[in-house]
C-alpha positions in Angstrom: 0.0 0.0 0.0 2.8 2.5 0.9 4.7 1.6 -2.3 1.7 2.3 -4.4 1.1 5.7 -2.7 4.8 6.7 -3.2 4.5 5.9 -6.9 1.3 8.0 -7.3 2.9 10.9 -5.5 5.8 10.8 -7.8 3.5 11.0 -10.8 1.7 14.1 -9.4 5.0 15.8 -8.8 6.2 15.1 -12.3 3.0 16.5 -13.8 3.2 19.6 -11.6 6.8 20.2 -12.7 5.8 20.0 -16.4 2.9 22.4 -15.8 5.2 24.8 -14.1 7.7 24.7 -16.9 5.0 25.3 -19.5 3.6 28.2 -17.6 7.1 29.8 -17.4 7.6 29.3 -21.1 4.2 30.9 -21.9 5.1 33.9 -19.8 8.2 34.6 -21.9 8.4 36.3 -25.4 8.8 33.9 -28.3 11.7 35.1 -30.5 11.1 32.7 -33.3 7.5 33.9 -33.7 8.7 37.4 -34.0 11.4 36.4 -36.5 8.8 34.7 -38.9 7.1 38.0 -39.8 8.0 38.7 -43.5 9.9 41.9 -44.3 8.3 44.7 -46.5 8.2 44.0 -50.3 10.3 46.5 -52.3 8.0 48.0 -55.0 7.7 50.9 -57.4 4.8 53.2 -57.0 3.3 55.6 -59.5 0.5 58.2 -59.0 -2.5 57.5 -61.2 -3.4 60.5 -63.4 -5.8 61.2 -66.1 -5.0 60.2 -69.7 -6.7 60.0 -73.1 -8.6 56.9 -73.9 -8.7 55.9 -77.6 -11.2 54.0 -79.6 -9.0 52.4 -82.2 -8.6 49.5 -84.5 -5.4 47.8 -85.7 -4.7 46.7 -89.3 -1.7 45.3 -91.1 -0.4 46.2 -94.5 2.6 47.1 -96.7 3.8 50.7 -97.3 3.9 51.9 -100.8 6.0 54.8 -102.1 4.2 57.8 -103.5 6.1 57.3 -106.8 8.1 54.3 -107.9 9.3 53.5 -111.4 11.2 50.7 -113.0 13.8 52.0 -115.4 13.8 50.3 -118.8 15.5 51.1 -122.1 13.4 52.2 -125.1 15.8 50.6 -127.5 18.1 47.6 -127.4 21.9 48.2 -127.1 25.1 47.4 -125.2 25.7 49.3 -122.0 28.9 51.4 -122.2 28.5 53.4 -119.0 26.5 53.3 -115.8 26.4 56.9 -114.5 24.9 56.4 -111.0 25.3 54.1 -108.0 22.6 52.3 -106.1 21.4 54.4 -103.2 22.1 57.7 -105.0 19.4 60.4 -104.8 18.8 61.6 -108.3 16.7 64.4 -109.9 14.4 64.1 -112.8 16.4 64.1 -116.0 19.6 62.8 -114.4 21.5 60.5 -116.9 21.4 56.9 -115.6 22.7 54.5 -118.2 24.5 55.1 -121.5 24.1 52.6 -124.4 26.3 52.5 -127.5 25.3 55.4 -129.8 27.5 55.1 -133.0 24.8 54.1 -135.5 22.3 56.6 -134.2 24.9 59.4 -134.2 25.6 58.9 -137.9 21.8 59.1 -138.7 21.6 62.3 -136.6 24.6 63.8 -138.4 22.9 63.1 -141.8 19.7 64.6 -140.6 21.5 67.7 -139.3 23.1 68.1 -142.8 19.7 67.7 -144.5 18.2 70.4 -142.2 21.1 72.8 -142.9 20.8 72.3 -146.7 17.0 72.8 -146.6 17.5 75.9 -144.4 19.9 77.3 -147.1 17.2 76.6 -149.8 14.6 78.4 -147.7 17.0 81.4 -147.3 17.6 81.6 -151.0 13.8 81.4 -151.8 13.1 84.1 -149.2 15.7 86.3 -151.0 13.9 85.6 -154.3 10.7 86.7 -152.7 12.3 90.0 -151.5 13.6 90.6 -155.0 10.2 89.9 -156.5 8.6 92.3 -153.9 11.1 95.0 -154.9 10.3 94.4 -158.6 6.6 94.7 -157.9 7.2 97.9 -155.9 9.2 99.3 -158.8 6.5 98.4 -161.4 3.9 100.1 -159.2 6.0 103.2 -159.0 6.6 103.2 -162.8 2.9 102.8 -163.4 2.1 105.8 -161.2 4.7 107.8 -163.3 3.2 106.6 -166.6 -0.3 107.4 -165.4 0.9 110.9 -164.6 2.5 111.2 -168.0 -0.8 110.1 -169.7 -2.7 112.8 -167.8 -0.1 115.4 -168.8 -0.4 114.4 -172.4 -4.2 114.6 -172.3 -3.8 118.1 -170.9 -1.4 119.0 -173.8 -3.8 117.6 -176.3 -6.8 119.6 -174.9 -4.6 122.8 -175.0 -3.7 122.1 -178.6 -7.3 121.6 -179.5 -8.3 124.9 -177.9 -5.5 126.7 -179.8 -6.6 125.0 -183.1 -10.2 126.3 -182.7 -9.0 129.8 -181.9 -6.6 129.8 -184.8 -9.3 128.5 -187.2 -11.7 131.3 -186.1 -9.1 134.0 -186.6 -8.0 132.6 -189.9 -11.6 132.5 -191.1 -12.0 136.1 -190.0 -8.8 137.0 -191.8 -7.1 138.0 -188.5 -4.4 135.4 -188.8 -2.5 133.8 -191.7 -3.2 130.2 -192.8 0.2 129.3 -191.5 -1.0 129.8 -187.9 -3.8 127.3 -188.5 -1.3 124.8 -190.0 0.9 125.2 -187.0 -2.1 124.5 -184.7 -3.0 121.4 -186.7 0.6 120.1 -186.3 0.5 120.7 -182.5 -2.7 118.7 -182.2 -1.2 115.8 -184.2 1.9 115.9 -182.0 -0.2 116.0 -178.8 -2.2 113.0 -180.0 0.9 111.0 -180.8 2.5 111.8 -177.4 -0.7 110.8 -175.6 -1.0 107.6 -177.5 2.6 106.8 -176.7 2.1 107.5 -173.0 -1.0 105.2 -173.0 0.9 102.4 -174.7 3.7 102.8 -172.2 1.2 102.6 -169.3 -0.3 99.4 -170.7 3.2 97.9 -171.0 3.9 98.9 -167.4 0.7 97.3 -166.2 1.6 94.1 -168.0 5.0 94.2 -166.4 3.4 94.7 -162.9 1.1 91.7 -163.5 4.2 89.6 -164.4 6.1 90.8 -161.4 3.2 90.0 -159.1 3.0 86.5 -160.6 6.7 86.1 -160.1 6.2 87.2 -156.4 3.5 84.7 -155.9 5.6 82.0 -157.4 8.5 83.0 -155.1 6.2 83.0 -152.1 4.9 79.5 -153.0 8.4 78.3 -153.3 9.2 79.6 -149.9 6.2 77.8 -148.4 7.3 74.6 -150.1 10.8 75.0 -148.9 9.7 75.8 -145.4 7.4 72.7 -145.3 10.4 70.6 -146.5 12.5 72.3 -143.8 9.9 71.4 -141.2 9.9 67.8 -142.4 13.7 67.7 -142.2 13.6 69.1 -138.7 11.0 66.5 -137.7 13.3 63.8 -139.1 16.1 65.2 -137.1 14.0 65.2 -133.9 13.3 61.6 -134.5 16.9 60.8 -135.0 17.9 62.9 -132.0 15.2 61.1 -129.9 16.5 57.8 -131.1 20.0 59.0 -130.0 18.6 60.1 -126.7 17.1 56.7 -126.2 20.7 55.5 -125.9 21.0 57.6 -122.7 18.4 56.4 -120.1 17.3 59.3 -117.9 15.6 59.4 -114.5 11.9 60.2 -115.1 11.3 61.2 -111.5 13.3 62.4 -108.4 14.1 59.7 -105.9 16.5 57.1 -104.6 18.2 54.6 -107.0 17.5 51.0 -106.1 19.5 47.8 -107.0 21.3 47.9 -110.4 21.4 44.3 -111.6 23.1 45.2 -115.0 26.8 45.8 -115.7 28.9 47.6 -118.3 29.1 45.4 -121.4 25.8 43.8 -120.9 23.4 43.8 -123.9 19.9 44.9 -122.9 16.7 44.5 -124.9 13.7 46.8 -125.1 11.8 46.4 -121.8 14.7 44.9 -119.8 14.9 46.2 -116.2 17.9 48.4 -115.5 17.1 49.6 -112.0 14.3 51.3 -110.1 13.8 54.8 -108.6 11.7 55.2 -105.5 10.4 58.4 -104.0 10.4 57.7 -100.3 9.6 61.2 -98.9 5.9 60.2 -98.5 4.5 56.7 -98.3 0.9 55.4 -98.5 -0.7 52.5 -96.6 -3.8 50.7 -98.0 -6.2 49.8 -95.3 -9.4 47.8 -95.8 -11.9 49.1 -93.2 -14.9 46.9 -92.4 -18.2 48.5 -93.3 -19.2 48.4 -89.7 -16.9 51.4 -89.2 -18.4 53.3 -92.2 -20.1 56.0 -90.0 -16.8 56.8 -88.4 -14.8 57.0 -91.6 -13.6 60.5 -92.5 -10.7 62.2 -94.1 -8.0 63.4 -91.7 -8.3 60.5 -89.2 -5.1 60.0 -87.3 -3.3 56.7 -88.2 -0.3 55.5 -86.2 2.3 53.1 -87.7 3.6 50.4 -85.4 6.6 48.1 -85.7 5.0 44.6 -86.1 7.6 43.0 -83.9 8.0 45.5 -81.0 4.8 47.6 -81.3 6.9 50.7 -81.2 5.4 53.7 -82.9 7.1 54.5 -86.2 5.2 57.5 -87.5 1.9 59.4 -87.5 -0.1 60.0 -90.6 -3.5 61.0 -91.8 -6.2 59.3 -93.8 -6.2 60.9 -97.2 -8.4 58.6 -99.4 -11.7 56.8 -98.9 -13.0 54.7 -101.8 -16.5 55.6 -103.0 -17.5 52.0 -103.3 -17.5 48.9 -101.1 -15.6 45.7 -101.9 -18.5 43.3 -102.1 -16.4 40.2 -101.4 -14.8 41.5 -98.3 -17.5 44.0 -97.3 -14.8 46.5 -96.7 -13.9 50.0 -97.9 -10.5 50.7 -99.3 -8.8 53.7 -97.6 -5.3 55.1 -97.8 -3.3 56.8 -95.1 -0.2 58.9 -96.0 2.9 59.2 -93.8 5.7 61.8 -94.1 9.2 60.2 -94.2 11.7 63.0 -93.9 14.1 61.0 -91.7 13.9 57.9 -94.0 12.8 55.7 -91.1 10.2 54.0 -93.4 10.8 52.0 -96.6 8.7 51.2 -99.6 7.4 47.6 -99.2 7.8 47.6 -95.4 5.3 45.5 -93.5 3.7 47.4 -90.7 0.8 47.4 -88.2 -1.4 50.5 -88.3 -3.7 51.8 -85.6 -6.6 53.9 -86.8 -7.8 56.2 -84.0 -11.6 56.7 -84.3 -12.1 58.9 -81.3 -10.5 60.1 -78.0 -11.9 60.8 -74.6 -10.5 61.6 -71.1 -10.0 58.7 -68.7 -7.4 56.7 -66.8 -4.8 54.3 -68.2 -2.8 51.9 -66.1 0.4 50.1 -67.2 -0.1 46.5 -68.1 2.6 45.5 -65.6 0.4 46.9 -62.8 -2.5 44.4 -63.5 -2.8 41.0 -61.9 -5.5 38.7 -63.4 -7.1 36.2 -61.1 -9.4 34.0 -63.1 -11.8 36.3 -65.0 -11.2 39.2 -62.7 -8.4 41.7 -63.0 -6.8 43.4 -59.9 -4.4 46.2 -59.2 -2.5 46.9 -56.0 -2.5 50.4 -54.6 -0.2 51.7 -51.9 -1.9 52.8 -48.7 -0.7 54.1 -45.3 -1.7 52.0 -42.3 -1.2 53.0 -38.6 -0.9 50.1 -36.1 0.3 50.1 -32.5 1.4 53.7 -33.0 3.6 52.8 -36.0 2.9 54.0 -39.6 3.7 51.7 -42.5 2.8 51.2 -46.1 0.7 48.2 -47.2 -0.6 46.9 -50.5 -4.4 46.9 -51.0 -5.8 44.8 -53.8 -8.5 46.4 -55.8 -10.7 44.8 -58.5 -10.8 46.8 -61.7 -12.8 46.7 -64.9 -10.6 47.2 -67.9 -11.1 48.2 -71.5 -8.8 47.4 -74.4 -5.1 47.7 -74.3 -3.6 50.9 -75.5 0.1 50.5 -76.2 1.7 49.4 -72.9 -1.4 50.4 -70.9 -4.9 49.2 -70.2 -7.9 51.5 -70.4 -9.7 51.6 -67.0 -13.4 51.6 -67.0 -13.9 51.5 -63.2 -12.2 50.5 -60.0 -9.6 53.2 -59.3 -9.3 57.0 -59.5 -6.7 59.6 -59.9 -5.9 59.7 -56.2 -4.7 56.1 -56.1 -1.0 55.3 -56.0 -0.5 52.3 -58.2 2.1 49.6 -57.5 3.8 48.9 -60.8 6.5 46.3 -59.9 6.6 43.2 -57.8 2.9 42.6 -57.8 3.3 38.8 -58.3 4.7 38.6 -54.8 2.0 40.8 -53.2 -1.1 39.8 -51.2 -3.8 42.0 -49.9 -2.5 43.9 -46.9 1.2 42.9 -47.4 3.7 45.4 -46.1 5.6 47.3 -48.9 8.5 49.7 -49.2 8.6 52.2 -52.1 11.8 52.0 -54.2 10.8 55.1 -56.1 7.9 57.5 -56.0 6.8 58.5 -59.5 4.2 61.0 -60.6 4.1 60.0 -64.3 0.7 60.4 -65.9 -0.6 57.4 -67.9 -1.3 59.4 -71.0 -2.2 57.9 -74.4 0.4 55.4 -75.5 2.2 56.5 -78.7 
């Protein structure tokens, strides 16, 4: 009995000792529990600010130069000189390629000689016209003199007739001798003869004038014929010169020379490609816009070019052309946007993405890196100040947001945050709601429209 009591007492003592030790342990601070509290997460914070929300659509396409020509010879021949290098910027009319010109040059020389000979013939016939004109003028002057002479002889005849009548009266009355009447008769006869001679000379002069005028008309007709022949000779010369010019291929537009696949000594045929010239200062992009956007289509819409690989904006342009008809197969409308290219950052044939901006409105944009999707719901973390046990610290608060479409590197925010929120834009994958944070930087960059 005593042994059993001793054993029982020993058990009670052991239990009491254990309870005492546990009580002492509970009364002390647990250092391991304190050490398990996680440190603040280092994050970057940006102040949300208003931006511009865009209603836009993206398309893909290939840029086209405003002007682009393939240079081809207009005659066959062997290349004797290439006058430009690929990549050169040339003006319109710049010589590009020289073909062998010997045969054409001989034809040009013969045509030049023909023109010179015909020009000499024209000059001689023009001199003949001037001589004929001088002869006509002389005949006209001579006729005027002869007409005056005829008038003078008529006056002399009339005077002789008056004298004859007076003398006849006086002789009849016996006041004059018969000799006076005979003299008067002789004067009349002389005056008649002189008048008839003057009339005959006038008729001869008029015939000579008619002949001179006929000669002048003939000379003028010869000049016309010679001038017509001269014009034909000049036309033949122009043809030969043009044929000679075809041996020298000229730049039809201003632009940049492309690849030159031919070499000196090559024989090229009519229509063979020598090189191309591209005018890259402005480029067009063809965009087929669905008819659902017809009401929003208008000239002057802003169109942004994007690099298809990086999404980086390359250039801004404007919509310049809207087709008047719909492509029935695609139910789309052909449009063209034009882009300036002063810095030559764009190239003809370059494949690009294009964003057509239909409208813009104020709103909030958040960087895509600040959004954490959980299932079908998107969340962002905002930095807030929390005071606990007299100590102030920053914590991350998770907020659900309703997002619109992406806009560059940002999301459009429909609801969930406002401009006063401070967004956490880094380290969000390590965050939970209420986690302690420490700001690495404090930015106030506005989330404006992504360009």
